[in-house]
VEXDREN-2710 file (C-alpha; in Angstrom, 1 decimal):
% VEXDREN-2710
k/r/px/py/pz
1/UNK/57.2/-86.5/95.8
2/UNK/59.2/-89.4/97.3
3/UNK/57.4/-91.9/95.0
4/UNK/58.9/-90.1/92.1
5/UNK/62.5/-89.9/93.0
6/UNK/62.3/-93.4/93.7
7/UNK/61.2/-94.2/90.4
8/UNK/63.8/-92.1/88.9
9/UNK/66.6/-93.0/91.1
10/UNK/66.3/-96.7/90.6
11/UNK/67.6/-95.7/87.0
12/UNK/70.6/-94.9/88.5
13/UNK/71.3/-98.0/90.1
14/UNK/72.0/-99.7/87.0
15/UNK/75.7/-100.7/87.0
16/UNK/76.5/-98.9/83.9
17/UNK/74.9/-95.7/85.4
18/UNK/77.1/-96.1/88.5
19/UNK/80.2/-95.3/86.3
20/UNK/82.0/-92.1/85.9
21/UNK/80.4/-89.9/83.1
22/UNK/83.2/-90.1/80.7
23/UNK/85.3/-93.2/81.8
24/UNK/88.4/-93.5/79.6
25/UNK/86.9/-90.1/77.9
26/UNK/84.2/-92.4/76.0
27/UNK/80.7/-91.5/76.8
28/UNK/78.0/-94.3/76.3
29/UNK/74.2/-93.5/75.3
30/UNK/73.4/-94.9/79.0
31/UNK/75.7/-92.7/80.6
32/UNK/74.2/-89.4/78.4
33/UNK/70.8/-90.4/79.7
34/UNK/72.2/-90.7/83.3
35/UNK/73.5/-87.2/83.1
36/UNK/70.3/-85.7/81.4
37/UNK/68.1/-87.4/84.4
38/UNK/70.1/-85.8/86.9
39/UNK/71.2/-82.5/85.6
40/UNK/68.6/-81.5/82.6
41/UNK/67.1/-78.0/83.6
42/UNK/63.6/-78.9/82.3
43/UNK/63.5/-81.8/84.4
44/UNK/65.0/-80.1/87.5
45/UNK/61.9/-77.4/87.2
46/UNK/59.3/-79.8/87.1
47/UNK/61.0/-81.7/90.1
48/UNK/60.7/-78.3/92.2
49/UNK/56.9/-77.9/90.9
50/UNK/56.7/-81.7/92.4
51/UNK/58.1/-80.9/95.7
52/UNK/55.8/-78.1/95.9
53/UNK/52.8/-80.2/95.2
54/UNK/54.1/-82.7/97.8
55/UNK/54.6/-79.7/100.4
56/UNK/50.6/-79.0/99.8
57/UNK/49.6/-82.7/100.5
58/UNK/51.8/-82.8/103.7
59/UNK/49.5/-79.9/105.2
60/UNK/46.3/-81.5/103.4
61/UNK/45.2/-82.8/106.8
62/UNK/45.3/-79.5/108.2
63/UNK/41.8/-78.9/106.7
64/UNK/40.2/-81.4/109.4
65/UNK/41.8/-79.5/112.4
66/UNK/40.4/-76.8/114.2
67/UNK/41.6/-73.1/113.9
68/UNK/42.8/-71.6/117.2
69/UNK/43.7/-68.0/117.5
70/UNK/45.1/-65.8/120.0
71/UNK/44.6/-62.1/120.8
72/UNK/45.6/-59.6/123.4
73/UNK/46.0/-56.2/123.7
74/UNK/46.6/-53.2/126.4
75/UNK/45.6/-49.9/126.0
76/UNK/46.5/-46.6/128.3
77/UNK/44.1/-43.7/128.2
78/UNK/44.7/-40.1/129.2
79/UNK/41.7/-37.8/128.4
80/UNK/40.2/-34.3/129.3
81/UNK/36.4/-34.7/130.0
82/UNK/33.9/-32.1/130.2
83/UNK/30.4/-32.9/131.2
84/UNK/27.1/-31.1/131.6
85/UNK/24.1/-33.3/133.2
86/UNK/20.5/-33.0/133.0
87/UNK/20.2/-31.3/136.6
88/UNK/22.6/-28.5/135.3
89/UNK/25.4/-30.0/137.1
90/UNK/28.9/-29.5/135.4
91/UNK/31.8/-31.6/135.7
92/UNK/35.3/-31.0/134.1
93/UNK/38.4/-33.2/134.6
94/UNK/41.7/-32.8/132.8
95/UNK/44.3/-36.1/132.9
96/UNK/41.9/-38.8/133.5
97/UNK/43.9/-42.0/133.3
98/UNK/42.6/-45.4/132.8
99/UNK/44.0/-48.8/131.1
100/UNK/42.3/-51.8/129.4
101/UNK/43.7/-55.1/129.3
102/UNK/41.9/-57.9/127.3
103/UNK/43.0/-61.1/125.8
104/UNK/41.1/-64.4/124.1
105/UNK/42.0/-67.6/122.7
106/UNK/39.2/-68.7/120.1
107/UNK/38.6/-71.9/118.4
108/UNK/36.9/-72.4/115.2
109/UNK/36.2/-75.9/114.1
110/UNK/34.5/-76.7/110.7
111/UNK/32.4/-79.8/111.5
112/UNK/30.4/-80.4/108.1
113/UNK/31.0/-78.2/104.7
114/UNK/29.3/-80.8/102.3
115/UNK/32.4/-83.0/102.2
116/UNK/34.7/-80.2/100.5
117/UNK/37.5/-80.8/102.7
118/UNK/37.8/-84.5/101.9
119/UNK/37.3/-83.5/98.0
120/UNK/40.4/-80.9/98.7
121/UNK/42.9/-83.5/100.5
122/UNK/42.0/-86.0/97.5
123/UNK/42.6/-83.3/94.9
124/UNK/46.0/-82.4/96.7
125/UNK/47.0/-86.2/96.5
126/UNK/46.1/-86.1/92.7
127/UNK/48.4/-83.1/92.5
128/UNK/51.6/-85.1/93.7
129/UNK/50.6/-88.0/91.2
130/UNK/50.6/-85.1/88.3
131/UNK/53.6/-83.6/89.4
132/UNK/55.4/-87.4/89.1
133/UNK/53.8/-88.0/85.8
134/UNK/54.9/-84.6/84.5
135/UNK/58.6/-85.5/85.5
136/UNK/58.0/-88.7/83.9
137/UNK/56.9/-87.0/80.9
138/UNK/59.5/-84.8/80.7
139/UNK/62.3/-87.3/81.2
140/UNK/60.8/-89.4/78.6
141/UNK/61.2/-86.4/76.3
142/UNK/64.3/-85.2/77.2
143/UNK/65.6/-88.8/77.0
144/UNK/64.3/-89.2/73.4
145/UNK/66.2/-85.9/72.5
146/UNK/69.6/-87.2/74.2
147/UNK/69.2/-90.4/72.2
148/UNK/68.7/-88.8/69.0
149/UNK/71.5/-86.2/69.5
150/UNK/73.9/-88.9/70.5
151/UNK/73.5/-91.4/67.5
152/UNK/73.3/-88.2/65.3
153/UNK/76.6/-87.7/66.6
154/UNK/77.5/-91.4/65.8
155/UNK/76.1/-90.9/62.4
156/UNK/78.2/-87.8/61.4
157/UNK/81.5/-89.7/63.1
158/UNK/80.6/-92.6/60.4
159/UNK/80.2/-90.1/57.8
160/UNK/83.4/-88.6/58.8
161/UNK/85.0/-92.0/58.4
162/UNK/83.6/-92.4/55.1
163/UNK/85.0/-89.2/53.9
164/UNK/88.4/-90.3/55.0
165/UNK/88.1/-93.7/53.2
166/UNK/87.2/-91.5/50.3
167/UNK/90.6/-89.4/50.9
168/UNK/92.4/-92.4/51.1
169/UNK/91.4/-93.6/47.6
170/UNK/91.9/-90.1/46.1
171/UNK/95.4/-90.4/47.7
172/UNK/96.1/-93.2/45.8
173/UNK/94.5/-91.9/42.7
174/UNK/96.8/-89.1/42.9
175/UNK/100.1/-91.5/43.7
176/UNK/99.2/-93.5/40.3
177/UNK/98.6/-90.3/38.2
178/UNK/101.7/-88.7/39.3
179/UNK/103.6/-92.3/38.6
180/UNK/102.3/-92.4/35.4
181/UNK/103.0/-88.5/34.3
182/UNK/106.8/-89.2/35.5
183/UNK/107.1/-92.2/33.5
184/UNK/105.6/-90.0/30.5
185/UNK/102.2/-92.4/30.4
186/UNK/100.1/-89.9/31.7
187/UNK/99.0/-86.2/31.5
188/UNK/99.1/-84.0/34.1
189/UNK/95.4/-82.7/34.1
190/UNK/94.9/-86.3/35.6
191/UNK/97.2/-85.2/38.4
192/UNK/95.7/-81.7/39.1
193/UNK/92.0/-83.3/39.0
194/UNK/93.2/-85.6/41.3
195/UNK/94.4/-83.2/43.9
196/UNK/91.5/-80.8/43.1
197/UNK/89.2/-83.9/44.4
198/UNK/91.5/-84.7/47.1
199/UNK/91.5/-81.1/48.7
200/UNK/87.6/-81.2/48.2
201/UNK/87.7/-84.2/50.5
202/UNK/89.9/-82.7/53.3
203/UNK/87.4/-79.5/53.1
204/UNK/84.6/-81.7/53.5
205/UNK/86.4/-83.4/56.4
206/UNK/87.0/-80.4/58.3
207/UNK/83.6/-79.3/57.6
208/UNK/82.3/-82.7/59.3
209/UNK/84.5/-82.2/62.2
210/UNK/83.0/-79.0/62.9
211/UNK/79.6/-80.5/62.6
212/UNK/80.8/-83.2/65.1
213/UNK/81.8/-80.6/67.5
214/UNK/78.6/-78.5/67.1
215/UNK/76.4/-81.5/67.8
216/UNK/78.6/-82.2/71.0
217/UNK/77.9/-78.9/72.5
218/UNK/74.1/-79.6/72.0
219/UNK/74.4/-82.8/73.8
220/UNK/76.4/-81.2/76.5
221/UNK/73.5/-78.4/77.0
222/UNK/70.9/-81.7/76.9
223/UNK/73.0/-82.9/79.8
224/UNK/73.7/-79.5/81.6
225/UNK/77.5/-80.0/81.6
226/UNK/80.1/-77.6/81.1
227/UNK/80.6/-76.5/77.5
228/UNK/83.7/-77.8/75.5
229/UNK/83.4/-81.4/77.5
230/UNK/85.5/-83.6/75.3
231/UNK/84.5/-87.1/74.9
232/UNK/84.4/-89.9/72.2
233/UNK/81.1/-91.7/71.5
234/UNK/80.2/-95.2/70.3
235/UNK/81.0/-96.2/66.7
236/UNK/78.0/-97.8/65.8
237/UNK/74.1/-97.6/66.2
238/UNK/72.5/-100.2/68.0
239/UNK/69.1/-101.3/67.4
240/UNK/66.2/-103.3/69.5
241/UNK/65.0/-106.5/68.1
242/UNK/61.6/-106.8/70.6
243/UNK/59.6/-104.1/69.1
244/UNK/56.1/-105.4/68.1
245/UNK/52.9/-102.9/67.0
246/UNK/50.4/-104.9/68.8
247/UNK/52.2/-104.6/72.1
248/UNK/52.7/-100.8/71.7
249/UNK/49.1/-100.2/70.7
250/UNK/47.8/-102.4/73.3
251/UNK/49.5/-100.6/76.4
252/UNK/49.9/-97.1/75.0
253/UNK/46.9/-95.7/77.3
254/UNK/48.4/-97.1/80.3
255/UNK/52.3/-96.2/79.4
256/UNK/52.4/-93.0/77.4
257/UNK/52.7/-90.2/79.6
258/UNK/50.9/-87.5/77.7
259/UNK/47.7/-89.6/78.0
260/UNK/48.3/-90.4/81.5
261/UNK/48.7/-86.8/82.3
262/UNK/45.4/-86.1/80.6
263/UNK/43.5/-88.7/82.5
264/UNK/45.0/-87.5/85.8
265/UNK/43.7/-83.7/84.9
266/UNK/40.2/-85.3/84.6
267/UNK/40.4/-87.0/88.0
268/UNK/41.7/-83.4/89.4
269/UNK/38.6/-82.0/87.3
270/UNK/36.3/-84.3/89.0
271/UNK/37.2/-83.5/92.3
272/UNK/37.0/-79.7/91.6
273/UNK/33.3/-80.4/90.6
274/UNK/32.9/-82.3/94.0
275/UNK/34.3/-79.0/95.9
276/UNK/31.9/-77.0/93.9
277/UNK/28.9/-78.8/94.8
278/UNK/29.5/-78.9/98.2
279/UNK/29.1/-75.1/98.2
280/UNK/25.3/-75.9/98.1
281/UNK/25.4/-77.6/101.5
282/UNK/25.1/-75.6/104.7
283/UNK/28.5/-75.2/106.7
284/UNK/28.4/-76.5/110.3
285/UNK/31.1/-74.9/112.7
286/UNK/31.9/-75.4/116.3
287/UNK/33.0/-72.0/118.0
288/UNK/34.3/-71.5/121.2
289/UNK/36.5/-68.9/123.1
290/UNK/38.0/-67.8/126.4
291/UNK/38.3/-64.3/127.2
292/UNK/39.8/-62.0/130.0
293/UNK/39.3/-58.1/129.9
294/UNK/40.3/-55.8/133.1
295/UNK/39.8/-52.2/133.2
296/UNK/41.3/-49.7/135.5
297/UNK/40.1/-45.9/136.1
298/UNK/42.6/-43.6/138.2
299/UNK/39.8/-41.3/138.7
300/UNK/36.1/-41.2/139.2
301/UNK/34.4/-38.7/137.2
302/UNK/30.8/-39.2/138.7
303/UNK/29.5/-41.8/141.3
304/UNK/28.7/-44.1/138.7
305/UNK/32.4/-44.6/137.4
306/UNK/33.5/-47.9/137.9
307/UNK/37.6/-47.7/139.3
308/UNK/38.0/-51.4/138.5
309/UNK/36.2/-53.7/136.2
310/UNK/37.5/-57.6/135.5
311/UNK/35.5/-60.0/133.3
312/UNK/36.7/-63.5/132.3
313/UNK/34.8/-66.5/131.3
314/UNK/34.3/-69.5/128.7
315/UNK/32.1/-69.8/125.7
316/UNK/31.1/-72.1/123.1
317/UNK/28.3/-72.9/120.7
318/UNK/27.5/-74.5/117.4
319/UNK/27.0/-72.1/114.3
320/UNK/25.4/-72.9/110.9
321/UNK/25.6/-71.0/107.6
322/UNK/23.1/-71.8/105.1
323/UNK/23.2/-71.0/101.5
324/UNK/20.1/-69.4/100.2
325/UNK/20.9/-67.4/97.3
326/UNK/24.3/-65.9/96.3
327/UNK/23.2/-64.8/92.5
328/UNK/23.5/-68.3/91.3
329/UNK/27.2/-68.0/91.4
330/UNK/27.4/-71.7/92.9
331/UNK/25.4/-73.1/89.8
332/UNK/27.7/-71.3/87.6
333/UNK/30.5/-72.7/89.0
334/UNK/29.2/-76.2/88.9
335/UNK/28.5/-75.8/85.0
336/UNK/31.7/-74.4/84.6
337/UNK/33.4/-77.1/86.2
338/UNK/31.6/-80.0/84.3
339/UNK/32.6/-78.1/81.1
340/UNK/36.5/-78.3/82.3
341/UNK/35.8/-82.0/82.5
342/UNK/34.0/-82.4/79.1
343/UNK/36.8/-80.6/77.8
344/UNK/39.8/-82.7/78.9
345/UNK/37.6/-85.8/77.7
346/UNK/37.8/-84.3/74.4
347/UNK/41.3/-83.3/74.5
348/UNK/42.2/-87.1/75.9
349/UNK/40.2/-88.7/72.7
350/UNK/41.8/-86.2/70.3
351/UNK/45.4/-87.2/71.7
352/UNK/44.9/-90.8/71.8
353/UNK/43.8/-90.5/68.3
354/UNK/46.9/-88.6/67.1
355/UNK/49.4/-91.0/69.2
356/UNK/47.6/-93.8/67.5
357/UNK/48.4/-92.3/64.1
358/UNK/51.8/-91.5/65.4
359/UNK/52.6/-95.1/66.6
360/UNK/51.1/-96.3/63.3
361/UNK/53.3/-94.3/61.3
362/UNK/56.2/-94.5/63.2
363/UNK/56.1/-98.3/63.0
364/UNK/55.7/-98.5/59.3
365/UNK/58.6/-96.0/59.0
366/UNK/60.6/-98.4/61.4
367/UNK/59.8/-101.6/59.0
368/UNK/60.9/-99.5/55.8
369/UNK/64.0/-98.2/57.3
370/UNK/65.1/-101.7/58.5
371/UNK/64.3/-102.9/54.8
372/UNK/66.3/-100.0/53.4
373/UNK/69.0/-100.6/55.6
374/UNK/69.3/-104.3/54.8
375/UNK/69.5/-103.5/51.2
376/UNK/72.2/-100.5/51.6
377/UNK/74.4/-103.1/54.0
378/UNK/74.4/-105.3/50.8
379/UNK/74.8/-102.3/48.3
380/UNK/77.8/-101.0/50.3
381/UNK/79.9/-104.1/49.9
382/UNK/79.1/-104.2/46.1
383/UNK/80.0/-100.3/45.8
384/UNK/83.4/-101.1/47.8
385/UNK/84.2/-104.2/45.5
386/UNK/83.5/-102.0/42.6
387/UNK/85.8/-99.2/43.5
388/UNK/88.7/-101.8/44.5
389/UNK/88.2/-103.2/41.1
390/UNK/88.4/-99.9/39.5
391/UNK/91.5/-98.8/41.0
392/UNK/93.1/-102.3/40.3
393/UNK/92.3/-101.8/36.6
394/UNK/93.7/-98.0/36.9
395/UNK/96.8/-99.5/38.0
396/UNK/97.1/-101.6/35.2
397/UNK/96.2/-98.8/33.1
398/UNK/93.1/-100.6/31.3
399/UNK/90.4/-98.0/32.6
400/UNK/90.3/-94.3/32.9
401/UNK/90.3/-91.9/35.9
402/UNK/86.5/-91.0/34.8
403/UNK/85.4/-94.6/35.5
404/UNK/87.4/-94.4/38.8
405/UNK/85.4/-91.2/39.7
406/UNK/82.3/-92.7/39.0
407/UNK/82.8/-95.8/41.0
408/UNK/84.0/-93.5/43.8
409/UNK/80.8/-91.2/43.3
410/UNK/78.8/-94.3/43.5
411/UNK/80.5/-95.5/46.7
412/UNK/80.0/-92.0/48.2
413/UNK/76.3/-92.1/47.7
414/UNK/76.0/-95.6/48.9
415/UNK/77.6/-94.5/52.3
416/UNK/75.3/-91.6/52.4
417/UNK/72.3/-93.9/52.1
418/UNK/73.6/-96.4/54.7
419/UNK/74.5/-94.3/57.2
420/UNK/71.1/-92.2/56.9
421/UNK/69.3/-95.5/57.1
422/UNK/70.9/-96.5/60.2
423/UNK/70.1/-93.2/61.9
424/UNK/66.7/-93.0/60.7
425/UNK/65.8/-96.8/61.8
426/UNK/67.2/-95.5/65.3
427/UNK/64.8/-92.2/65.0
428/UNK/61.9/-94.7/64.1
429/UNK/62.7/-97.0/67.0
430/UNK/63.0/-94.1/69.4
431/UNK/59.9/-92.4/68.6
432/UNK/58.2/-95.5/68.9
433/UNK/59.4/-96.1/72.5
434/UNK/58.9/-92.6/73.3
435/UNK/55.3/-92.8/72.2
436/UNK/55.0/-95.9/74.4
437/UNK/56.7/-94.3/77.2
438/UNK/59.1/-97.3/77.3
439/UNK/62.5/-95.1/76.9
440/UNK/63.3/-95.3/80.5
441/UNK/62.5/-98.1/83.0
END
C-alpha cells in the first residue's frame, strides 16, 4: 500500500500539480489529471481495496506464531441427592453445595504443514502488488477518460469560435445587402436570407455553448468536484512527437497495466497451487498447556466423598496429523488450481493479442490523422482566403450572394474537418499511451 501511494504521490510533486486547481479560473489538463487522481471515486474505491490487502500482509507473519488461549470457569452447585447402595443403605440429602474453579493456558504451534504457511505469506504479498496494479490500471483509464473529455471541450470551444467567425461573415453580408437595398441596387430577399442565415448561426452558437457546459459537467464528475464549477480550458490541442511504434510494442508486456494484472493473477494462482499441494503432507504441531482446577464440597454424602480437591500442572507434547483418505478432495483441489493457472495463461495470450492489435490499429489511425491534420491546416487557409475574396467581390458587386454562401459552406466544412482531425489525432495518441500504460509517470 505504502509503495503504491508513493508511486502516485510522486505525480503530485510536479510543479504544475502544486498549483491551485482553478488558478485564474483556468483549468489545465495537468490540473484536471491531478484532481482525478486525488478524487475520482473509482480510484478511491481501489485504494480502499489496496489498504485491505496491505492490512492482511501486515498480519501474514502471524501464521508462523503459536496460538495461545486461556480459559477459566467457576461453577456453583446446589443439588438434592438420593442414593441407594448395594448393601441396602439409603441416603438422602438436600442442599448439597459445592463449587468448582478451573483454568488453563493452552499453546498450539504448527511446526510443519507442507510449507503451506510460506505459500500463504507470499500470496498475501502478491495481493498487495495486485492492489497497486489495480490502482495503476484504474488511474491510467481514468486519466485517459479525463484527457479525452478535456480535449473534447477544447474541440467544441474551437467549433464555437468557428461558428462565431461565420456569424461575423453573415453580419457583414447582411450589412452589405441592407446597404445595397437602401440605395436600390439590391433586393430585399438577399437581406432576408442573410438574416435567416445569421439567426441560424446564432442558434448554432447557443447549442454549442450548451454542449460545452454539458461536457464540463462530465469532466467535473470525473474529477469529483462540485457540479456547476466554472472554469476555462485551453484554446488549442497539443500533441507529442516522440511516439514510436517499436518502442510501444517492445515494452507493452512490462508497462501495460492489464497485462501486468493478469501476470500477477497467474503468480497468485501458482501460490494457490502450492497451498493445495501442501495438504498432502502431514501436519506437525507442538502442544502445551498449564491447567488448574479446584473442587470444594460443603457436605460429605458418604465416606468416599472428597471435601476438597485441587489439581494443577504443566503438560506438553507433539501431535502429527497424517492425511490418508479424504475422498480425493485434495487431488480435486490441486487439479482445479492447475486449471485456473492454465485458464489465466490463455487469458494473458488473448489479452496480449488484442492489445497488440489495438496498438497497431491505433498507431495507423494516429499516422492517418496526423497526415489529415496537415492537409486540413493547409486547406483552412485556402478556404479563408476564398471567403475573403468572395466577400470583397460582393462589396464591389461583381459576385452574387449564392457564390458567397457556397464559399462560406466550404469554410464551415473545412473547419469541421480541421477540428475533427485535431481531436481524432489526440484520441489516437491518448489510446496509444493508454495501451502502453504511459499516460502518467
